[in-house]
C-alpha positions in Angstrom: 128.7 85.2 119.8 126.2 87.0 121.0 127.2 89.4 123.5 124.2 91.5 125.5 126.2 93.2 127.9 127.4 95.4 124.7 125.1 95.7 122.6 123.8 99.4 123.8 127.4 100.3 123.4 127.9 98.6 119.7 124.5 98.7 118.3 122.3 100.8 120.0 123.1 104.1 118.0 122.7 102.6 114.8 119.4 100.7 116.0 118.2 103.8 116.8 119.4 106.0 113.7 117.6 103.3 111.6 114.3 103.7 113.3 114.2 107.2 114.4 112.6 108.3 111.2 110.4 105.8 110.7 108.0 106.1 113.3 106.8 109.7 114.8 108.9 110.9 117.6 112.0 110.0 119.2 110.2 108.7 122.8 108.8 106.3 120.4 112.3 105.2 118.6 113.9 104.7 121.7 111.1 102.3 123.0 111.5 100.2 120.0 115.2 100.1 120.4 114.5 99.0 123.8 111.8 96.3 123.3 114.5 95.3 120.6 116.9 94.3 123.0 114.5 92.9 125.2 112.9 90.9 122.6 116.6 89.8 121.6 117.6 88.8 125.1 114.7 86.3 124.9 115.3 85.1 121.8 119.1 84.4 122.3 118.6 80.7 122.3 116.9 80.8 118.7 120.0 82.7 117.3 121.6 80.1 114.7 124.8 82.2 113.9 123.8 82.4 110.5 124.2 86.4 110.2 126.2 88.8 112.7 124.9 90.0 115.8 123.9 93.7 114.2 122.1 92.0 111.3 120.0 90.0 113.5 119.4 93.0 115.7 118.0 94.5 112.8 115.9 91.8 111.9 114.4 92.3 115.3 114.2 96.2 115.3 112.4 95.9 111.8 109.7 93.6 113.3 109.2 95.6 116.5 108.7 98.8 113.9 106.0 96.6 111.9 104.4 95.7 115.6 104.1 99.6 116.5 102.3 100.2 113.2 100.0 97.5 113.5 98.7 98.2 117.0 98.8 102.2 115.4 95.9 100.2 112.6 93.9 98.5 115.5 93.2 101.2 117.4 90.6 103.4 116.2 91.1 104.5 112.3 90.6 108.3 112.0 88.3 108.8 109.4 90.0 110.9 106.7 88.1 109.5 104.1 87.4 113.1 103.2 90.5 112.8 101.2 89.3 113.2 97.5 91.4 111.9 94.5 92.8 114.4 92.5 91.3 113.1 89.3 88.4 113.8 87.1 85.4 111.9 87.6 83.5 112.1 84.8 83.2 113.6 81.5 85.8 113.6 78.4 88.4 114.1 81.2 87.8 111.2 83.6 91.0 110.0 85.3 93.3 113.1 84.3 94.4 115.8 87.0 92.2 118.2 88.4 93.7 121.5 87.5 94.4 122.9 91.2 95.3 119.4 92.3 97.9 118.4 89.7 101.3 117.5 91.0 103.9 120.9 91.1 107.2 120.9 89.2 109.1 119.7 92.3 113.5 119.3 92.4 114.6 119.5 96.2 117.2 122.1 96.7 120.9 121.3 97.6 120.5 123.3 100.6 116.9 121.2 102.3 117.5 120.8 105.4 117.1 117.1 105.9 116.1 116.8 109.7 113.4 119.6 108.4 112.0 117.6 105.7 111.9 114.4 108.1 109.7 116.5 110.4 107.7 117.2 107.3 107.4 113.7 105.9 106.7 112.5 109.5 104.0 115.0 109.8 102.3 113.7 106.2 102.9 110.2 107.3 101.0 111.2 110.1 97.8 112.3 108.0 97.7 108.5 106.5 95.4 106.3 107.9 97.9 103.6 110.0 97.7 100.8 107.2 98.4 103.1 104.5 101.3 104.1 106.7 102.2 100.7 107.5 101.7 99.7 103.8 104.3 103.2 103.1 106.6 102.8 105.4 107.5 98.8 104.9 107.2 99.6 100.6 109.8 102.7 100.6 111.5 103.5 103.9 111.9 99.0 104.7 112.3 98.3 101.0 109.9 95.3 101.9 109.2 92.8 99.3 105.6 92.8 97.6 104.4 89.4 98.7 105.7 90.1 102.5 103.8 93.6 102.7 100.5 91.8 101.7 101.6 88.4 103.9 102.1 90.8 106.9 99.3 93.2 106.7 96.6 90.9 105.0 96.1 92.4 101.7 96.3 91.3 98.2 98.7 92.9 95.4 96.0 94.7 93.8 95.2 96.2 97.2 98.9 97.0 97.9 99.6 99.0 94.8 95.8 101.3 95.5 97.4 101.8 98.9 100.3 102.9 97.8 99.1 104.8 95.2 96.7 106.5 97.4 99.3 107.4 99.8 101.6 108.7 97.6 99.4 111.4 96.4 98.3 112.4 100.0 102.0 112.8 101.0 103.1 114.3 97.9 100.0 116.7 98.4 101.2 117.3 101.7 104.9 117.9 101.1 103.7 120.5 98.4 101.3 122.2 100.9 104.4 122.7 103.2 106.8 124.4 101.2 108.6 122.1 99.0 107.5 122.8 95.6 109.0 125.1 92.9 105.9 126.8 92.7 106.2 129.2 95.5 
């Protein structure tokens, strides 16, 4: 049975922790949790009891996160198309890494501050265009299935993999530039 009077007390911290590192700021995370509770209140009559209260709230929360990034994607996309793929474009080495853009050897130290790393990750996610960010978050952070992502974003499976490939390259390069590389 749903008990909305206890939602904030029982589930608020858990929902906040779930969403915190999937969005750019604490304020946005707080807003999304609040929107989740409001959405849950308005859709209580549709709760069938097939899951527990927290699982149901998390499913609503995931939807709010997707909605947030969908709104971001609809905003005028920043032109970051100046990012060039780090591969040779012609000649015998076509498709091979450019020498100065090849991945560095990287094994995180056990001493990495997880909060600091999350800040770097958020910064690196912010350089992606909104569609890349949404796809990356759904695939990597939310662990959504490919068909769900394709349907949600309105892309083909091939486009999904192209977006993921480019997003991973940009995030890798950004993380390395922010000091997470054994080459320093």
